[in-house]
C-alpha positions in Angstrom: -10.0 -31.9 25.0 -8.5 -30.2 28.1 -11.9 -29.0 29.1 -13.2 -32.6 29.0 -10.3 -33.9 31.0 -10.9 -31.2 33.6 -14.6 -32.0 34.0 -14.0 -35.8 34.2 -11.3 -35.2 36.8 -13.5 -32.9 38.9 -16.5 -35.2 38.8 -14.9 -38.7 39.1 -11.1 -38.7 39.3 -10.3 -36.4 42.1 -12.3 -38.2 44.8 -10.7 -41.5 43.8 -7.1 -40.2 43.9 -5.0 -40.4 47.1 -4.7 -37.1 48.8 -0.9 -36.8 48.1 -1.3 -37.1 44.3 -4.2 -34.6 44.0 -2.1 -31.4 43.8 0.3 -32.9 41.2 -2.5 -34.2 39.0 -4.4 -30.9 39.3 -1.3 -29.1 38.1 -1.0 -31.5 35.1 -4.6 -30.8 34.1 -4.1 -27.1 34.4 -1.0 -27.2 32.2 -2.8 -29.3 29.6 -5.7 -26.8 29.6 -3.3 -23.9 29.3 -1.4 -25.4 26.3 -4.6 -26.3 24.6 -5.9 -22.7 24.9 -2.6 -21.3 23.6 -2.6 -23.7 20.7 -6.2 -22.8 19.9 -5.4 -19.0 20.1 -2.4 -19.5 17.8 -4.5 -21.4 15.4 -7.2 -18.7 15.3 -4.5 -16.0 14.9 -2.8 -17.8 12.1 -6.1 -18.5 10.4 -7.1 -14.9 10.7 -4.0 -13.7 8.8 -5.1 -12.1 5.5 -4.1 -13.8 2.3 -3.2 -12.1 -0.9 -2.5 -13.2 -4.5 0.3 -12.1 -6.8 -0.9 -9.0 -8.8 -3.3 -7.9 -6.1 -3.2 -4.2 -5.1 -3.0 -3.8 -1.3 -2.8 -0.8 1.0 -1.4 -0.2 4.4 -4.0 0.0 7.3 -1.3 1.7 9.5 2.1 3.4 9.1 4.8 0.8 8.6 8.5 0.5 7.7 9.4 -1.3 4.5 12.0 -4.1 4.9 14.5 -5.1 2.3 16.4 -8.3 3.0 15.2 -8.0 6.6 16.6 -4.5 7.1 14.8 -1.2 7.4 14.4 0.3 4.0 12.1 3.3 4.3 8.9 4.4 6.1 5.6 4.1 4.4 2.4 6.0 5.4 -1.0 4.6 6.1 -2.9 4.2 2.9 0.1 3.7 0.6 -0.7 1.1 -2.0 1.5 -1.7 -3.4 1.3 -4.5 -5.9 1.8 -8.0 -4.4 4.6 -10.1 -5.7 4.3 -13.0 -3.3 2.4 -13.9 -0.1 4.4 -15.8 2.4 1.7 -17.3 4.6 4.1 -19.2 6.8 5.9 -16.1 7.8 2.8 -13.9 7.6 4.6 -11.4 5.5 3.9 -10.1 2.0 6.5 -9.3 -0.7 5.4 -6.1 -2.6 7.0 -4.1 -5.5 8.8 -0.9 -4.8 10.3 1.2 -7.6 13.4 3.2 -6.8 14.3 6.5 -8.4 16.3 4.8 -11.1 13.2 2.8 -12.1 14.6 -0.5 -10.8 12.2 -2.6 -8.8 13.0 -4.3 -5.5 10.9 -6.7 -3.5 10.3 -5.3 0.0 8.3 -7.0 2.7 5.5 -5.9 5.0 3.6 -7.8 7.7 0.4 -9.3 6.4 -1.6 -7.9 9.3 -0.7 -4.3 8.2 -2.2 -4.8 4.8 -5.7 -4.9 3.3 -6.9 -5.4 -0.3 -7.2 -2.0 -2.0 -10.7 -1.2 -3.3 -11.3 -2.7 -6.7 -13.2 -1.2 -9.6 -14.3 -2.7 -12.9 -11.0 -2.1 -14.6 -9.1 -3.6 -11.7 -11.2 -6.8 -11.8 -10.8 -6.9 -15.6 -7.0 -6.6 -15.5 -6.8 -9.0 -12.6 -8.9 -11.6 -14.5 -6.8 -11.3 -17.6 -3.5 -11.6 -15.7 -4.9 -14.6 -13.9 -5.7 -16.2 -17.3 -2.2 -15.4 -18.5 -0.8 -17.2 -15.4 -3.2 -20.1 -15.9 -5.1 -19.4 -12.6 -8.4 -20.4 -14.1 -10.7 -20.0 -11.1 -9.3 -16.5 -10.3 -9.6 -15.6 -14.0 -13.3 -16.5 -14.0 -14.0 -14.6 -10.8 -12.3 -11.4 -12.0 -14.0 -11.4 -15.4 -17.4 -12.2 -13.8 -17.0 -9.2 -11.5 -15.9 -6.9 -14.4 -19.0 -8.0 -16.3 -21.1 -6.5 -13.5 -19.4 -3.1 -13.5 -21.4 -0.4 -15.2 -18.4 1.1 -17.1 -16.8 -2.2 -18.2 -19.9 -4.3 -18.4 -19.8 -4.9 -22.2 -16.1 -5.5 -22.5 -16.1 -7.6 -19.3 -18.9 -9.8 -20.6 -17.3 -10.3 -24.0 -13.9 -11.2 -22.6 -15.6 -13.5 -20.0 -17.3 -15.5 -22.7 -14.1 -15.9 -24.7 -11.9 -16.7 -21.8 -14.4 -19.3 -20.5 -14.5 -20.8 -23.9 -10.7 -20.9 -24.1 -10.4 -22.6 -20.7 -13.0 -25.2 -21.7 -11.2 -25.8 -24.9 -7.9 -26.1 -23.0 -9.4 -28.8 -20.8 -10.4 -30.8 -23.9 -6.8 -30.3 -25.3 -5.4 -31.7 -22.1 -7.6 -34.8 -22.7 -6.1 -35.3 -26.2 -8.8 -33.3 -28.1 -7.0 -30.1 -29.3 -9.3 -29.2 -32.2 -11.5 -26.7 -30.3 -8.5 -24.8 -28.9 -6.8 -24.7 -32.3 -9.9 -23.3 -33.9 -10.4 -20.8 -31.2 -6.9 -19.3 -31.1 -7.4 -17.0 -34.2 -10.4 -15.4 -32.6 -8.4 -14.8 -29.4 -5.5 -13.3 -31.5 -8.0 -10.9 -33.2 -9.4 -10.0 -29.8 -5.9 -9.0 -28.6 -5.5 -6.7 -31.6 -8.8 -5.1 -30.9 -7.9 -4.5 -27.3 -4.6 -2.9 -28.3 -6.5 -0.6 -30.7 -8.9 0.4 -27.9 -5.9 1.6 -26.0 -5.6 -1.4 -23.6 -2.3 -3.0 -24.5 -2.0 -4.4 -20.9 -5.1 -6.5 -21.5 -3.9 -7.4 -25.0 -0.6 -8.6 -23.8 -2.1 -10.7 -20.9 -4.4 -12.3 -23.4 -1.6 -13.0 -25.9 0.6 -14.6 -23.3 -2.2 -16.7 -21.9 -3.0 -18.0 -25.4 0.7 -18.9 -25.8 0.7 -20.9 -22.7 -2.5 -22.8 -23.6 -1.1 -23.4 -27.0 1.8 -25.4 -25.6 -0.7 -28.1 -24.9 -1.2 -28.6 -28.7 1.9 -30.4 -30.1 4.3 -28.0 -28.4 2.3 -24.9 -29.6 3.4 -25.2 -33.3 -0.2 -25.9 -34.5 -1.8 -22.7 -33.2 -2.1 -19.4 -35.0 0.7 -16.9 -34.4 0.4 -13.5 -32.8 -0.7 -10.6 -35.0 1.0 -8.0 -32.7 4.5 -6.7 -32.5 5.2 -8.5 -29.2 8.5 -6.7 -28.4 6.8 -3.3 -28.9 3.8 -4.1 -26.9 5.9 -5.5 -24.0 7.8 -2.3 -24.0 4.6 -0.1 -23.7 3.0 -2.3 -21.1 6.2 -2.4 -19.0 6.3 1.4 -19.1 2.6 1.9 -18.2 2.7 -0.6 -15.4 5.8 1.0 -13.9 4.2 4.4 -14.2 1.1 3.1 -12.3 3.3 1.8 -9.5 5.6 4.9 -9.3 2.6 7.3 -9.5 0.8 5.6 -6.6 4.0 5.7 -4.6 4.4 9.4 -5.3 0.8 10.2 -4.5 1.0 8.4 -1.1 4.1 10.6 -0.3 2.4 13.7 -1.6 5.0 14.1 -4.3 2.6 15.4 -6.9 5.2 16.8 -9.3 6.8 13.4 -9.5 3.4 11.8 -9.8 2.6 14.0 -12.8 5.8 13.1 -14.5 5.0 9.4 -14.1 1.5 10.0 -15.4 2.7 11.7 -18.5 5.0 8.7 -19.3 2.4 6.1 -18.5 -0.3 7.8 -20.6 2.1 8.1 -23.5 2.6 4.3 -23.4 -1.0 3.4 -22.7 -3.3 6.4 -23.3 -6.6 4.8 -22.2 -5.4 3.0 -19.0 -8.1 3.8 -16.5 -5.9 3.8 -13.4 -3.7 6.5 -14.9 -6.7 8.6 -15.9 -8.2 8.4 -12.4 -4.8 9.3 -10.8 -4.4 12.2 -13.3 -7.6 13.9 -12.1 -6.5 13.6 -8.4 -2.9 14.8 -9.1 -4.0 17.8 -11.2 -6.4 18.9 -8.4 -3.7 18.6 -5.7 -1.2 20.6 -7.8 -3.8 23.3 -8.5 -4.8 23.5 -4.8 -1.1 23.7 -3.9 -0.7 26.6 -6.4 -3.6 28.4 -4.7 -1.9 28.0 -1.3 1.4 29.3 -2.8 -0.4 32.4 -4.1 -2.1 32.9 -0.7 1.2 32.6 1.1 3.0 35.1 -1.2 0.1 37.5 -0.7 -0.1 37.2 3.1 3.6 37.7 3.7 3.4 41.2 2.2 1.1 42.5 5.0 2.2 43.5 8.5 1.4 40.6 10.8 0.6 38.3 7.9 3.6 36.0 8.5 1.6 33.5 10.6 -1.1 33.3 7.9 1.5 33.0 5.2 3.2 30.1 7.0 -0.1 28.4 7.5 -0.8 28.6 3.7 2.7 27.5 3.0 2.4 24.4 5.2 -1.0 23.5 3.7 0.5 23.7 0.2 3.5 21.5 1.1 1.2 18.9 2.6 -0.6 18.8 -0.7 2.6 18.8 -2.9 5.8 18.3 -0.9 8.0 18.5 -4.0 6.7 21.7 -5.6 9.9 23.7 -6.3 8.1 27.0 -5.8 6.8 26.1 -2.4 10.1 24.7 -1.4 11.8 27.9 -2.5 9.4 30.0 -0.5 9.9 27.8 2.6 13.7 28.4 2.3 13.1 32.2 2.1 10.9 32.0 5.2 13.1 29.5 7.0 13.8 31.5 10.2 10.1 32.3 10.5 9.2 28.7 9.8 11.6 27.4 12.5 10.1 29.9 15.0 6.7 28.3 14.5 7.7 24.7 14.2 10.8 24.1 16.4 11.8 27.3 18.4 14.9 27.3 20.5 14.3 26.6 24.2 13.8 29.9 26.1 13.3 30.9 29.7 9.6 31.3 29.1 9.4 27.6 28.2 11.3 26.5 31.2 9.0 28.5 33.4 6.2 26.0 32.4 7.7 23.3 34.7 10.0 21.2 32.7 13.8 21.6 33.1 16.0 23.0 30.4 17.9 19.8 29.9 14.6 17.9 29.3 13.3 20.5 26.9 16.6 20.6 25.0 16.6 16.8 24.7 13.0 16.9 23.6 13.7 19.5 20.9 16.7 17.5 19.7 14.6 14.3 19.4 11.8 16.3 17.7 14.0 18.0 15.1 16.0 14.9 14.2 14.0 11.7 14.8 10.6 13.1 13.9 12.0 14.4 10.5 13.2 11.0 9.4 9.8 10.5 7.8 8.3 13.9 7.2 8.9 17.7 7.6 8.0 19.5 10.8 4.5 21.0 11.2 3.4 24.2 12.7 3.0 23.7 16.4 -0.3 25.4 16.6 -1.7 23.3 13.7 -3.3 20.9 16.3 -4.2 20.7 20.0 -1.9 19.1 22.5 -4.3 16.2 22.8 -3.9 15.5 19.1 -0.1 16.1 19.3 0.1 13.4 22.0 -1.8 11.0 19.7 0.4 11.8 16.7 3.7 11.5 18.7 2.5 8.3 20.3 1.6 6.8 17.0 4.9 7.7 15.4 7.1 6.6 18.3 6.9 3.0 17.3 8.2 3.7 13.8 10.9 6.0 15.1 11.9 3.5 17.7 11.4 6.0 20.6 10.9 4.7 24.1 8.3 6.1 26.6 10.9 8.4 28.2 11.9 9.9 24.8 8.3 10.3 23.7 7.5 12.1 27.0 10.3 14.6 26.4 9.1 15.4 22.9 5.6 16.0 24.3 7.0 18.2 27.0 8.9 20.3 24.5 6.0 20.6 22.1 3.7 21.7 25.0 6.1 24.3 26.3 6.9 25.6 22.9 3.2 25.8 21.9 2.4 27.7 25.0 4.9 30.5 24.1 3.5 31.1 20.6 1.7 34.4 19.9 
């Protein structure tokens, strides 16, 4: 609209206006154009914000800080995955589940723009479809099950459940119109299907199906006319709660490279739901990382026995801790080599460093910031593990999360550069 006003004004209006009114009217047109452009940009930006549904798995596309009740809760690395609890489109933030050490769950928030839908596989689509059926989100249930029916691994199971759920949804529509007979006759088959799913080792699917049937059954004379469940509902709820919690806590631990904790969660989850595909996929990854970390530990122990092997031992130790930060043997070895580790990660400021150009006070402040603020999210790394160009990129990327200004960031870079130059 503003563009049209501007063109009409230029072509016809301006020549007809008295000279003294032309500057004022031009300013009005320009302001109208500016506000229109800003509104259009805001509309585009708002429309581009990603949208997520409850139950979706999402992952961070950048490092972020989790917020709890609007306050900083804890840092989260790029790639960490979360289960969506609620999408607040108006505020453009997403509530996700975070499990604390005591197994209690809290709802933390992340900006929507920092999240993307995690890659889905056949199992993920299957579970998503069944949980949507449970929550009576019919269209989403159909989409999830249709996608699962195309997956090579879950094709048969997905197609079978797709047919039965579509039939149940159609029967529910008839029940809503006062014709409950089809739904009543279909419920026993759905109850049997839930039993079969549980026997296959998929209680999470069985429970979602059972609860979905219960909700549909309420449309039939308050639910009293439908066949009852054939499962021990209390026992299956207990198992599904345990396996779902294990999936969440294991994914959290894997993102933080806490593989020992991840393995503990896997063991508990697989005990509750032995065939759950997410847990089996995570199990293969966790076991590999633990095995590789053990190889790094052996290499570090072997290298430290040789003259001049300390640097190589520290490199192997750091590599192992990056794989498995909570391995007690790696942590113990790091403590044994603490002085050598400090010398290669955060050495004290020396005359040799000062000779590089930066003053002592600047380097001391840079070291203090580096050893305190940069360890809020992770352990220090060997200074020669990357080039200065890469260090500048890493520090720059982390400065926002650590709330460091440009001056502080510059001091850290100066310290790292001076310390790296003195390493032998």
